[in-house]
Structure formats: C-alpha cells, structure tokens
VONU-289246 format. One record per residue: z, x, y of N, C-alpha, C in turn. Coordinates in Angstrom, 1 decimal, m for minus. Layout:
// residues N
Z_X_Y_Z_X_Y_Z_X_Y .
...
This chain:
// residues 251
2.0_m16.3_m28.9_2.9_m15.1_m28.9_4.3_m15.6_m28.5 .
5.3_m15.2_m29.3_6.7_m15.6_m29.1_7.3_m14.9_m27.9 .
8.4_m15.4_m27.3_9.0_m14.7_m26.2_9.4_m13.3_m26.6 .
10.0_m13.1_m27.8_10.4_m11.8_m28.2_9.2_m10.8_m28.3 .
8.1_m11.3_m28.8_6.9_m10.4_m28.9_6.4_m10.0_m27.5 .
6.5_m10.9_m26.5_6.1_m10.6_m25.2_7.0_m9.5_m24.6 .
8.3_m9.6_m24.8_9.2_m8.6_m24.3_9.0_m7.2_m25.0 .
8.8_m7.3_m26.3_8.5_m6.1_m27.1_7.2_m5.4_m26.6 .
6.2_m6.2_m26.3_4.9_m5.6_m25.8_5.1_m5.0_m24.4 .
5.9_m5.7_m23.6_6.2_m5.1_m22.3_6.9_m3.8_m22.4 .
7.9_m3.7_m23.3_8.7_m2.5_m23.5_7.8_m1.4_m23.9 .
6.8_m1.7_m24.8_5.9_m0.7_m25.4_5.0_m0.2_m24.3 .
4.5_m1.1_m23.4_3.6_m0.7_m22.4_4.3_0.1_m21.3 .
5.5_m0.2_m21.0_6.2_0.5_m19.9_6.9_1.8_m20.4 .
7.1_1.8_m21.8_7.7_3.0_m22.3_9.2_3.0_m22.1 .
9.9_1.8_m22.1_11.3_1.8_m22.0_11.8_0.5_m22.8 .
13.1_0.5_m22.9_13.8_m0.7_m23.6_14.7_m1.4_m22.6 .
14.6_m2.7_m22.6_15.5_m3.6_m21.8_16.8_m3.8_m22.6 .
17.9_m3.6_m22.0_19.2_m3.8_m22.6_19.5_m5.3_m22.8 .
18.9_m6.1_m21.9_19.0_m7.6_m22.0_17.7_m8.2_m22.1 .
17.3_m8.7_m23.3_16.0_m9.3_m23.5_15.8_m10.5_m22.5 .
16.9_m11.3_m22.3_16.7_m12.5_m21.4_16.3_m12.1_m20.0 .
16.7_m10.9_m19.5_16.3_m10.5_m18.2_14.8_m10.2_m18.2 .
14.4_m9.5_m19.2_13.0_m9.2_m19.3_12.1_m10.4_m19.4 .
12.6_m11.4_m20.2_11.9_m12.6_m20.4_11.8_m13.4_m19.1 .
12.9_m13.4_m18.3_12.9_m14.1_m17.0_11.9_m13.5_m16.1 .
11.7_m12.2_m16.1_10.6_m11.6_m15.3_9.2_m12.0_m15.6 .
9.0_m12.5_m16.8_7.7_m12.9_m17.3_7.5_m14.4_m17.2 .
8.5_m15.1_m16.7_8.4_m16.6_m16.7_8.1_m17.1_m15.3 .
6.9_m17.7_m15.2_6.5_m18.3_m13.9_7.2_m19.7_m13.7 .
7.3_m20.1_m12.5_8.1_m21.3_m12.2_7.4_m22.5_m12.8 .
6.0_m22.5_m12.9_5.3_m23.6_m13.5_5.7_m23.9_m14.9 .
6.0_m22.8_m15.6_6.4_m22.9_m17.0_7.8_m23.5_m17.1 .
8.7_m23.1_m16.3_10.0_m23.7_m16.3_10.0_m25.2_m15.9 .
9.1_m25.6_m15.0_9.0_m27.0_m14.6_8.5_m27.9_m15.8 .
7.8_m27.3_m16.7_7.2_m28.1_m17.8_8.0_m28.0_m19.1 .
9.0_m27.2_m19.1_9.8_m27.1_m20.4_11.1_m27.9_m20.2 .
11.7_m28.3_m21.3_13.0_m29.0_m21.3_14.2_m28.1_m21.5 .
13.9_m26.8_m21.6_15.0_m25.8_m21.8_15.7_m25.5_m20.4 .
16.8_m26.1_m20.2_17.5_m26.0_m18.9_18.1_m24.6_m18.7 .
18.2_m23.8_m19.8_18.7_m22.5_m19.6_17.7_m21.5_m19.2 .
16.4_m21.9_m19.3_15.3_m21.0_m18.9_15.2_m20.8_m17.4 .
15.1_m19.6_m17.0_15.0_m19.2_m15.5_13.6_m18.7_m15.2 .
13.1_m19.0_m14.0_11.8_m18.4_m13.6_12.1_m17.1_m12.9 .
11.0_m16.4_m12.6_11.2_m15.0_m12.1_11.3_m14.8_m10.6 .
11.6_m15.9_m9.9_11.6_m15.8_m8.4_12.8_m15.0_m7.9 .
13.9_m15.1_m8.5_15.1_m14.3_m8.1_14.9_m12.8_m8.4 .
14.3_m12.5_m9.5_14.0_m11.1_m9.9_12.9_m10.6_m9.0 .
11.9_m11.4_m8.6_10.9_m11.0_m7.6_11.5_m10.6_m6.3 .
12.5_m11.4_m5.9_13.2_m11.1_m4.6_13.8_m9.7_m4.7 .
14.5_m9.4_m5.8_15.1_m8.1_m6.0_14.1_m7.0_m6.1 .
13.1_m7.3_m6.9_12.1_m6.3_m7.2_11.3_m5.9_m6.0 .
11.1_m6.8_m5.0_10.4_m6.5_m3.8_11.2_m5.3_m3.1 .
12.5_m5.4_m3.0_13.3_m4.3_m2.4_13.2_m3.1_m3.2 .
13.2_m3.2_m4.5_13.2_m2.0_m5.4_11.9_m1.2_m5.2 .
10.8_m2.0_m5.2_9.5_m1.3_m5.1_9.4_m0.7_m3.7 .
9.8_m1.4_m2.7_9.7_m0.8_m1.3_10.5_0.4_m1.2 .
11.7_0.4_m1.8_12.6_1.6_m1.7_12.0_2.8_m2.4 .
11.5_2.5_m3.7_10.9_3.6_m4.5_9.6_4.2_m3.8 .
8.8_3.3_m3.3_7.6_3.8_m2.7_7.9_4.5_m1.4 .
8.9_4.0_m0.6_9.3_4.7_0.6_9.8_6.1_0.3 .
10.6_6.2_m0.8_11.1_7.5_m1.2_10.0_8.5_m1.5 .
9.0_8.0_m2.2_7.9_8.9_m2.6_7.0_9.3_m1.4 .
6.8_8.3_m0.5_6.0_8.6_0.7_6.7_9.7_1.6 .
8.0_9.6_1.7_8.8_10.6_2.5_8.7_12.0_1.9 .
8.7_12.0_0.6_8.5_13.3_m0.1_7.1_13.9_0.0 .
6.1_13.0_0.0_4.7_13.4_0.1_4.4_13.9_1.6 .
5.0_13.2_2.5_4.6_13.4_3.9_5.8_13.8_4.8 .
6.3_15.0_4.6_7.5_15.4_5.4_7.1_15.5_6.9 .
8.0_15.0_7.7_7.8_15.2_9.1_7.1_14.0_9.8 .
6.5_13.1_9.0_5.8_12.0_9.6_6.8_11.0_10.2 .
6.4_10.4_11.4_7.3_9.5_12.0_7.4_8.2_11.2 .
8.5_7.4_11.5_8.8_6.2_10.7_7.7_5.2_10.8 .
7.0_5.1_12.0_6.0_4.1_12.2_4.8_4.4_11.2 .
4.4_5.6_11.1_3.3_6.0_10.2_3.6_5.7_8.8 .
4.9_6.1_8.4_5.3_5.8_7.0_5.3_4.3_6.7 .
5.7_3.5_7.6_5.8_2.1_7.4_4.4_1.5_7.2 .
3.4_2.0_8.0_2.0_1.5_7.8_1.4_2.0_6.5 .
1.8_3.2_6.0_1.3_3.7_4.7_1.9_2.8_3.6 .
3.2_2.6_3.7_3.8_1.7_2.7_3.2_0.3_2.6 .
2.8_m0.2_3.8_2.2_m1.5_3.8_0.9_m1.5_3.1 .
0.2_m0.4_3.1_m1.1_m0.3_2.5_m1.0_m0.1_1.0 .
0.2_0.2_0.5_0.5_0.3_m0.9_1.1_m1.0_m1.5 .
2.2_m1.4_m0.8_3.0_m2.6_m1.3_2.5_m3.8_m0.6 .
1.5_m4.4_m1.1_0.9_m5.7_m0.7_0.4_m6.4_m1.9 .
m0.1_m7.6_m1.7_m0.5_m8.5_m2.9_m1.6_m7.8_m3.7 .
m2.6_m7.3_m3.0_m3.7_m6.7_m3.7_m3.3_m5.4_m4.5 .
m2.5_m4.6_m3.8_m2.0_m3.4_m4.5_m1.1_m3.6_m5.7 .
m0.2_m4.6_m5.5_0.7_m4.9_m6.6_m0.1_m5.5_m7.8 .
m1.0_m6.4_m7.5_m1.8_m7.0_m8.5_m2.6_m6.0_m9.3 .
m3.1_m5.0_m8.5_m3.9_m3.9_m9.2_m3.0_m3.1_m10.2 .
m1.8_m2.8_m9.7_m0.9_m2.1_m10.6_m0.5_m3.0_m11.9 .
m0.3_m4.3_m11.6_0.0_m5.2_m12.7_m1.1_m5.2_m13.8 .
m2.4_m5.1_m13.3_m3.5_m5.1_m14.3_m3.6_m3.8_m15.1 .
m3.1_m2.7_m14.5_m3.1_m1.5_m15.3_m2.1_m1.4_m16.4 .
m1.1_m2.3_m16.3_0.0_m2.2_m17.3_m0.5_m2.6_m18.7 .
m1.2_m3.7_m19.0_m1.5_m4.9_m18.2_m0.4_m5.9_m18.4 .
m0.3_m6.8_m17.4_0.9_m7.7_m17.4_0.5_m9.2_m17.6 .
m0.8_m9.5_m17.2_m1.2_m10.9_m17.2_m1.0_m11.7_m18.5 .
m1.4_m11.0_m19.6_m1.4_m11.7_m20.9_0.0_m11.9_m21.4 .
1.0_m11.3_m20.8_2.4_m11.5_m21.2_3.1_m12.6_m20.5 .
2.6_m13.2_m19.5_3.2_m14.1_m18.6_3.3_m15.5_m19.3 .
4.5_m16.2_m19.1_4.6_m17.5_m19.5_4.3_m18.4_m18.3 .
3.2_m19.2_m18.4_2.7_m20.0_m17.3_2.6_m21.5_m17.8 .
2.8_m22.4_m16.8_2.6_m23.8_m17.1_1.1_m24.0_m17.4 .
0.8_m25.2_m18.0_m0.5_m25.5_m18.4_m1.5_m25.5_m17.3 .
m1.1_m26.2_m16.2_m2.0_m26.2_m15.0_m2.3_m24.8_m14.5 .
m1.3_m24.0_m14.3_m1.5_m22.6_m13.8_m2.4_m21.8_m14.8 .
m2.2_m22.0_m16.1_m2.9_m21.3_m17.1_m4.4_m21.7_m17.0 .
m4.7_m23.0_m16.9_m6.0_m23.5_m16.8_m6.8_m23.1_m15.6 .
m6.0_m22.9_m14.5_m6.7_m22.5_m13.3_m6.8_m20.9_m13.1 .
m6.6_m20.2_m14.2_m6.8_m18.8_m14.2_m5.6_m18.0_m13.7 .
m4.4_m18.5_m13.9_m3.2_m17.9_m13.3_m3.0_m16.5_m13.8 .
m3.4_m16.1_m15.0_m3.2_m14.8_m15.5_m4.0_m13.7_m14.7 .
m5.0_m14.2_m13.9_m5.8_m13.2_m13.1_m5.5_m13.4_m11.6 .
m4.7_m14.3_m11.2_m4.5_m14.5_m9.8_m3.6_m13.4_m9.2 .
m4.1_m12.8_m8.1_m3.4_m11.7_m7.5_m1.9_m12.1_m7.1 .
m1.7_m13.3_m6.6_m0.4_m13.8_m6.2_0.5_m13.8_m7.4 .
0.1_m14.4_m8.5_0.9_m14.5_m9.7_1.2_m13.1_m10.3 .
0.2_m12.2_m10.3_0.4_m10.9_m10.9_1.4_m10.0_m10.0 .
1.2_m10.1_m8.7_2.0_m9.4_m7.8_3.5_m9.8_m7.9 .
3.7_m11.1_m7.9_5.1_m11.6_m8.0_5.7_m11.2_m9.3 .
4.9_m11.2_m10.4_5.5_m10.9_m11.7_5.8_m9.4_m11.8 .
4.9_m8.6_m11.2_5.2_m7.1_m11.1_6.5_m6.8_m10.4 .
6.7_m7.4_m9.3_8.0_m7.2_m8.6_9.2_m7.7_m9.4 .
9.0_m8.8_m10.1_10.1_m9.3_m11.0_10.4_m8.3_m12.1 .
9.3_m7.7_m12.7_9.5_m6.7_m13.7_10.3_m5.5_m13.2 .
10.0_m5.1_m11.9_10.8_m4.0_m11.3_12.2_m4.4_m11.1 .
12.4_m5.7_m10.7_13.8_m6.1_m10.6_14.5_m6.1_m11.9 .
13.9_m6.5_m13.0_14.5_m6.4_m14.3_14.8_m5.0_m14.7 .
13.8_m4.1_m14.5_14.1_m2.7_m14.8_15.3_m2.1_m14.0 .
15.4_m2.5_m12.8_16.5_m2.0_m12.0_17.8_m2.5_m12.5 .
17.9_m3.8_m12.9_19.1_m4.4_m13.4_19.5_m3.8_m14.7 .
18.6_m3.5_m15.6_18.9_m3.1_m16.9_18.9_m1.6_m17.1 .
18.1_m0.9_m16.3_18.0_0.6_m16.5_18.3_1.4_m15.3 .
18.4_0.8_m14.2_18.8_1.6_m13.0_17.6_2.0_m12.1 .
17.9_2.5_m10.9_16.9_2.9_m9.9_16.0_4.0_m10.4 .
16.6_5.0_m11.1_15.8_6.1_m11.6_14.6_5.7_m12.4 .
14.9_4.7_m13.3_13.8_4.2_m14.2_12.8_3.5_m13.4 .
13.2_2.8_m12.3_12.2_2.1_m11.5_11.3_3.1_m10.7 .
12.0_4.2_m10.2_11.2_5.2_m9.5_10.2_5.9_m10.4 .
10.6_6.1_m11.7_9.8_6.7_m12.6_8.5_5.9_m12.9 .
8.7_4.5_m12.9_7.6_3.6_m13.1_6.6_3.7_m11.8 .
7.2_3.8_m10.7_6.4_4.0_m9.5_5.6_5.2_m9.6 .
6.2_6.3_m10.0_5.4_7.6_m10.2_4.3_7.4_m11.2 .
4.5_6.6_m12.2_3.5_6.4_m13.2_2.4_5.5_m12.8 .
2.7_4.4_m12.2_1.8_3.3_m11.9_1.2_3.2_m10.5 .
1.9_3.8_m9.6_1.5_3.7_m8.2_0.8_5.0_m7.7 .
0.7_6.0_m8.6_0.2_7.3_m8.2_m1.2_7.2_m7.5 .
m2.1_6.4_m8.0_m3.5_6.3_m7.4_m3.4_5.7_m6.0 .
m2.6_4.6_m5.9_m2.4_4.0_m4.6_m1.8_5.0_m3.6 .
m0.8_5.7_m4.0_m0.2_6.7_m3.1_m1.2_7.8_m2.7 .
m2.0_8.2_m3.7_m3.1_9.2_m3.3_m4.1_8.6_m2.3 .
m4.4_7.4_m2.5_m5.4_6.8_m1.6_m5.0_6.7_m0.1 .
m3.7_6.6_0.1_m3.2_6.5_1.5_m2.9_7.9_2.1 .
m3.2_8.9_1.3_m3.1_10.3_1.8_m4.3_11.0_1.4 .
m4.5_12.3_1.7_m5.7_13.0_1.4_m5.5_13.9_0.1 .
m4.4_13.6_m0.6_m4.2_14.3_m1.8_m3.3_15.5_m1.6 .
m3.0_15.8_m0.3_m2.1_17.0_0.0_m0.9_16.5_0.9 .
m0.6_15.2_0.8_0.5_14.7_1.5_0.2_14.5_3.0 .
m1.1_14.6_3.4_m1.4_14.3_4.8_m1.8_12.8_4.9 .
m1.7_12.3_6.1_m1.9_10.9_6.4_m3.4_10.6_6.6 .
m3.8_9.4_6.3_m5.2_9.0_6.6_m5.2_8.6_8.1 .
m5.5_9.6_8.9_m5.5_9.3_10.4_m6.5_8.3_10.8 .
m7.7_8.3_10.2_m8.7_7.4_10.6_m8.2_5.9_10.4 .
m7.6_5.6_9.3_m7.1_4.3_9.1_m6.0_3.9_10.1 .
m5.1_4.9_10.3_m4.0_4.6_11.3_m4.6_4.4_12.7 .
m5.6_5.2_13.1_m6.2_5.0_14.4_m6.9_3.7_14.5 .
m7.6_3.3_13.5_m8.3_2.0_13.5_m7.3_0.9_13.7 .
m6.1_0.9_13.0_m5.1_m0.1_13.2_m4.5_m0.1_14.6 .
m4.2_1.1_15.1_m3.6_1.2_16.4_m4.5_0.8_17.5 .
m5.8_1.2_17.4_m6.8_0.9_18.4_m7.1_m0.6_18.5 .
m7.1_m1.2_17.3_m7.3_m2.7_17.3_m6.1_m3.4_17.9 .
m4.9_m2.9_17.5_m3.7_m3.6_17.9_m3.5_m3.5_19.4 .
m3.6_m2.2_19.9_m3.3_m2.0_21.3_m4.4_m2.2_22.3 .
m5.7_m1.8_21.8_m6.8_m1.8_22.8_m7.9_m2.8_22.4 .
m7.8_m3.4_21.2_m8.9_m4.3_20.8_m10.2_m3.5_20.7 .
m10.2_m2.3_20.3_m11.4_m1.5_20.2_m11.5_m0.9_18.8 .
m12.7_m0.6_18.4_m13.0_0.0_17.1_m13.5_1.4_17.3 .
m12.8_2.4_16.8_m13.2_3.8_16.9_m14.6_4.0_16.3 .
m15.4_4.8_17.0_m16.7_5.2_16.5_m16.9_6.7_16.5 .
m17.5_7.2_15.5_m17.7_8.6_15.3_m19.2_9.0_15.2 .
m19.5_10.1_15.8_m20.9_10.6_15.7_m20.9_12.1_15.6 .
m21.8_12.7_14.8_m21.9_14.1_14.7_m22.7_14.6_15.9 .
m22.1_15.6_16.6_m22.7_16.1_17.8_m23.4_17.5_17.5 .
m22.9_18.2_16.5_m23.6_19.4_16.1_m23.2_19.8_14.7 .
m24.1_20.6_14.1_m24.0_21.2_12.8_m24.3_22.7_12.9 .
m23.5_23.5_12.3_m23.8_25.0_12.4_m23.4_25.6_11.1 .
m23.9_26.9_10.9_m23.6_27.6_9.7_m24.7_27.4_8.6 .
m24.6_28.2_7.6_m25.6_28.1_6.5_m25.4_26.8_5.7 .
m26.4_26.4_4.9_m26.4_25.1_4.2_m25.2_25.0_3.3 .
m24.8_26.1_2.7_m23.7_26.0_1.7_m22.3_26.0_2.4 .
m22.3_26.3_3.7_m21.0_26.4_4.4_m21.1_25.9_5.9 .
m21.6_24.7_6.0_m21.8_24.1_7.3_m20.4_23.7_8.0 .
m20.5_23.7_9.3_m19.4_23.3_10.1_m19.9_22.1_11.0 .
m19.2_21.0_10.9_m19.6_19.8_11.6_m18.7_19.5_12.8 .
m19.3_19.2_13.9_m18.5_18.8_15.1_m18.7_17.3_15.3 .
m17.6_16.6_15.4_m17.7_15.2_15.6_m17.0_14.7_16.9 .
m17.6_13.7_17.5_m17.1_13.1_18.7_m16.6_11.7_18.4 .
m15.4_11.4_18.9_m14.8_10.1_18.7_m14.9_9.3_19.9 .
m15.4_8.1_19.8_m15.5_7.2_21.0_m14.5_6.0_20.8 .
m13.9_5.7_21.9_m13.1_4.4_22.0_m13.7_3.7_23.2 .
m14.3_2.6_22.9_m15.0_1.9_24.0_m16.2_2.7_24.5 .
m16.2_3.0_25.8_m17.3_3.8_26.3_m16.8_5.2_26.6 .
m15.6_5.5_26.1_m15.0_6.8_26.4_m15.1_7.8_25.2 .
m15.6_9.0_25.5_m15.6_10.1_24.5_m14.2_10.6_24.5 .
m13.5_10.4_23.5_m12.0_10.6_23.6_m11.6_11.9_22.9 .
m12.3_12.4_21.9_m11.9_13.6_21.2_m13.0_14.2_20.5 .
m13.0_15.5_20.4_m14.0_16.2_19.5_m13.2_17.1_18.6 .
m13.7_17.3_17.4_m13.1_18.1_16.4_m14.1_18.6_15.4 .
m13.8_19.7_14.7_m14.7_20.4_13.8_m14.1_20.4_12.4 .
m15.0_20.5_11.4_m14.5_20.6_10.0_m15.6_21.0_9.1 .
m15.2_21.4_7.9_m16.2_21.8_6.9_m16.9_20.6_6.3 .
m16.5_19.4_6.6_m17.2_18.2_6.2_m17.1_17.2_7.3 .
m18.0_16.2_7.3_m17.9_15.1_8.4_m16.5_14.4_8.3 .
m16.1_14.2_7.0_m14.8_13.5_6.8_m13.7_14.3_7.4 .
m13.7_15.6_7.1_m12.6_16.4_7.7_m12.6_16.4_9.2 .
m13.8_16.5_9.8_m13.9_16.5_11.2_m13.4_15.2_11.8 .
m13.8_14.1_11.2_m13.4_12.8_11.7_m11.9_12.6_11.6 .
m11.3_13.1_10.5_m9.8_13.0_10.4_m9.1_13.8_11.5 .
m9.6_15.0_11.8_m9.0_15.8_12.8_m9.2_15.1_14.2 .
m10.4_14.5_14.5_m10.6_13.8_15.7_m9.7_12.6_15.8 .
m9.5_11.9_14.7_m8.6_10.7_14.7_m7.2_11.2_15.0 .
m6.7_12.3_14.4_m5.4_12.7_14.6_m5.1_13.1_16.0 .
m6.1_13.8_16.6_m5.9_14.2_18.0_m5.9_12.9_18.9 .
m6.7_11.9_18.6_m6.7_10.7_19.4_m5.4_10.0_19.3 .
m4.8_9.9_18.0_m3.6_9.2_17.8_m2.5_9.9_18.7 .
m2.4_11.2_18.6_m1.4_11.9_19.4_m1.5_11.7_20.9 .
m2.8_11.6_21.4_m3.0_11.3_22.8_m2.6_9.9_23.2 .
m2.9_8.9_22.3_m2.5_7.5_22.5_m1.0_7.4_22.6 .
m0.3_8.1_21.7_1.2_8.0_21.7_1.7_8.7_22.9 .
1.1_9.8_23.4_1.6_10.4_24.6_1.4_9.4_25.8 .
0.3_8.7_25.8_0.0_7.8_26.9_0.9_6.6_26.9 .
1.3_6.2_25.6_2.2_5.1_25.5_3.6_5.4_26.0 .
4.0_6.7_25.8_5.3_7.2_26.2_5.4_7.4_27.7 .
4.2_7.9_28.3_4.2_8.2_29.7_2.9_7.5_30.3 .
2.9_6.2_30.5_1.7_5.5_30.9_1.4_5.9_32.4 .
0.4_6.8_32.6_0.0_7.2_34.0_m1.4_6.8_34.2 .
m2.1_6.3_33.2_m3.6_6.0_33.4_m3.9_4.8_32.5 .
m5.0_4.0_32.8_m5.3_2.9_32.0_m5.8_3.4_30.6 .
m5.6_2.5_29.6_m6.1_2.9_28.2_m7.5_3.2_28.2 .
m8.0_4.1_27.3_m9.4_4.5_27.2_m10.2_3.3_26.9 .
m11.4_3.3_27.5_m12.3_2.2_27.3_m12.0_1.0_28.2 .
m10.9_1.0_29.0_m10.6_m0.1_29.9_m11.4_0.1_31.2 .
m12.1_m0.9_31.6_m12.9_m0.8_32.9_m12.0_m0.4_34.0 .
m12.4_0.5_34.9_m11.6_0.9_36.1_m12.0_0.1_37.3 .
m11.0_m0.4_38.1_m11.3_m1.1_39.3_m10.7_m0.4_40.4 .
m11.4_m0.2_41.5_m10.9_0.4_42.7_m9.9_m0.5_43.3 .
m8.8_0.0_43.8_m7.8_m0.8_44.5_m8.2_m0.9_46.0 .
m8.2_m2.2_46.4_m8.6_m2.4_47.8_m7.7_m1.6_48.8 .
m8.3_m1.1_49.8_m7.5_m0.4_50.8_m6.6_m1.3_51.6 .
C-alpha cells in the first residue's frame, strides 16, 4: 500500500480530509520505519503524539464536564484516566481501524507491532494531533464524540452519573489499603419490583447501607454515601479511618 493510499484510507475511515497529506502520513509513521529508511525528510509520529495527547485529554475533559455537571475536579480526573490510557486508546484505534495503515520497521512488523497496544495508542494520539493541526479542535472533539462514546458511557451510568463503586475502590485502596465489600441484607417487595438493601463494609466496619431497585443500584448508592463520608473525614479528621484498629490511650 502506498503512502498516499494509506492517507486516503485514513481520511475515508475518519470521514474528513487532511489539508496537508504529509502531516497525516507523519501520524502513521512509527520511529522504527524512519530508522530503517534513507529518506531524511521522513518524520516519525512522536511529536504529533505529544500534541495529540493534549488534544485527546482536552476533548475528553470537555465531554466529561458536560456529562457530569457539578462533579469535583478530583472525580473528573479519575474518570478521564480510565478513558485516556494505553488500553482505552488502543481500543479506539482498533475501531477505526488504524493498525493496517501504520508504517512500521521490519522488526516491529515481525513482532506484531500492528496489534501492540503501545503502538496503536501512540498512533491514535498522533492522528488526533494531525487532525488538530489540519482541521482544528472542533474536528478533534467530533472524533472523540464518535469514537470514545462507549468508553465515556462505561465510566458513567449512562445518565451522566459517576461510577461511585470504582471511585470508592480506588480511594479506599489509596488511603486505607482496604477493599470495599458489599452484601445484601434484605430483599422486599414483589418479584417483579423488588427493593434490595445493601450493606457496605470497609475492613471490619459496616460503613453504609442503601436501597435500590437492583443490587447494582443499591451498591452504587452505598458507595456514594461512603465516598462523601470519607471526604468529610479527610476534611475534618476527628476519628481514625474506618477499619483501623482502635487502641486505648494509656492514662
């Protein structure tokens, strides 16, 4: 496949045109390919990757703020990190798909470079850098809307709410070295309209109870209540963290 054909296929898949073919080709060029060619004018995609990293983070941040109004910065940052990471970027690259368009060195090609998460993630960011340079930020945000929608949905509940269970798991591990545990303590109502009550444990402490129309909904509510309590405790530390053994102070 010629370089021109690669760019044309990329344009077709993305549904846009690059005003500078050389910029698009640069986004598809891995450093191993440049190292093996004698063309001194050829550039690898590392600089575009650097730019594209910021473009993707900005576009995803914009969309997360719109989906989740009122959420604090720390929660939004954690949500973005679960979207913009090597696995997530490689997943998006495969949906385009991008791997077959890349220019790779022989060694990288033979070692399965077209399917490596690291190669695909870097190339995707480079493509976003190229889109930004040739078509502007609006075009890049439109691509995020198109290709990152599933990932954005997965870090929320489909209604712009946060995945509180995941956030609590991260916070509890980071601050307390504990794993949240959930157990159903009661079920009520008819079979077609049950209400579940769930208890959340941190260490040996029963920390919150919540109810919901499903176990998942109740667990999310319990996790949200626990997060709020942990944040209050962090702001006004008057007692030891939950699950921490208590020791009497000698008289």
